C-alpha positions, 0 to 999 in steps of 0.5 A: 330094309333101309330107305336106300335099299327100297329105292334101289329095288324099285329102280331095278324093278322098273328097268326089268319091266322096260326090258321085258316090254322091249323084248316082247315088241321084238325091236331090241338091238344091243350094240357093244357101245351099250346103245340100243337101236330099233329096227327102223333106225338101223335100216336108215343107218345101213341105207346111209352107209350104202349110199356113201359107198355108192357115192365113193365108187362113183367118184372113183370111177369119174376120176378114172374116166377124167384121168383117161380122157386127159391122158388121151387129149394130152396124147392127141396134142403131142401127136398134133404137135409132132404132125405139125412139126413134120408139116412145117419141116417138109414145107421148108424142105420143099422150098429148098428142094425146088430152089436146089432141084433136089432129086428123089433120093434126097427127099425125106420119106416123111415128106412123101406121106405128107405130100399124099395127105396134102392132096387126099386131105383136100388142102391142095385143092383149097390152095389151088383155088385160092391161088387161082382166085388171086390171079383172077383178082389181079387181072380184074384190075388191069386191061391189055394195052391197045398195041397188043404187046402185053403178054402173060407167060404160062408154064404148060409143063404144069398141064402136060406133065399129067400125061392125060390123053383125051380123044374128043371135046365131049370127054373134056366136058365129062371130066370137067363136070366130074372134077371141076365141081366143088367136090373135094379131090380125094386122090392124086388123079382127081387133083391132077384133073382138077388142076388141069381144068382150073388152069384151063378156065383161067387160060380161057378167061385171060384169052377172052379178055384180050391178053396175049398168052405165051406158053413156056415149056422145058421140052426140046424144040424137036417136040414142038409138033407133038406138044402143040397137038397135045395142047390143042387136044386138052383145050389149050389153043389160040396162044400167041407163042409157044416157047421151047428149048433150042438144042443150044439151050438144052445144057442150060439150067432151066431157070437160066433158059427161062430168064434168057427167053424173057430177056429176049422178049423184053428186048423185042418189045414184049411187055411181060405182065405176069408169069404163072407156074408151079415151079420156081425155075420159071419164076426166078431171075429178071424180066418177070413182069408186074406180078408172078404167081406160083401155083401150089405143088406137092413136094413129092410122091410116088413117081408112078403117079401123075405129076401135078 
């Protein structure tokens, strides 16, 4: 045998010996690529594949959650924008509705619901408190003159329209303790009571500082006695004058009636300092004094509920 033949025989014998040793140890893996892999390396390789798979699944789930969250936020933004659009529309409509004395059938239904939310959500209470604070701040800067001709005009229909009846003063105090606190007004009835007591507080404060208080009403003169009794029953007393409509004024527009009465007061020497009302008809025209204050008023809600 040639030297080359002997060399090939020795190499074949060595490879056979290695194969037998690996076989005896039980750790031989043969891959199609021709590579051999022991059990420990195979375990690591499989574990790596599992980890990569878990990471991929986690990534997919995370992306899905993020996408859903983004869609929800986007939907929320759209809903907020729609609600905001309705709010601003109804706010503008309320102003024109008051200016033109629109009736109930002319009120868009979407504004009915927003008026309820305006009250039940506590926005009405915040607006009322803010307006009362502005009025008090204004009167903190001035004092009535010595001739007692200065007067503040207040719209009493803001109060008596609620149709509250109280039997005695203790009932006043009980409801004041309930509604005159910082507790949010959660219903229309709560808001009506809150408005009553906030205006009564303002009324008492102005009267204690020496201001002459002239009360305005859209009711006919023939209801004077009943109206005066109602005012005293709900805590409004000691006024300087109660202005009610004569028979000849019943056909007038309310803004014209109020303007005529204010003009007459001015000609008689009364110095009107301010007019306070939640309705524009009392705040329109001439002889309005130094400052007018409009109390907040929801646009509209079910006619069976108290009017604010």
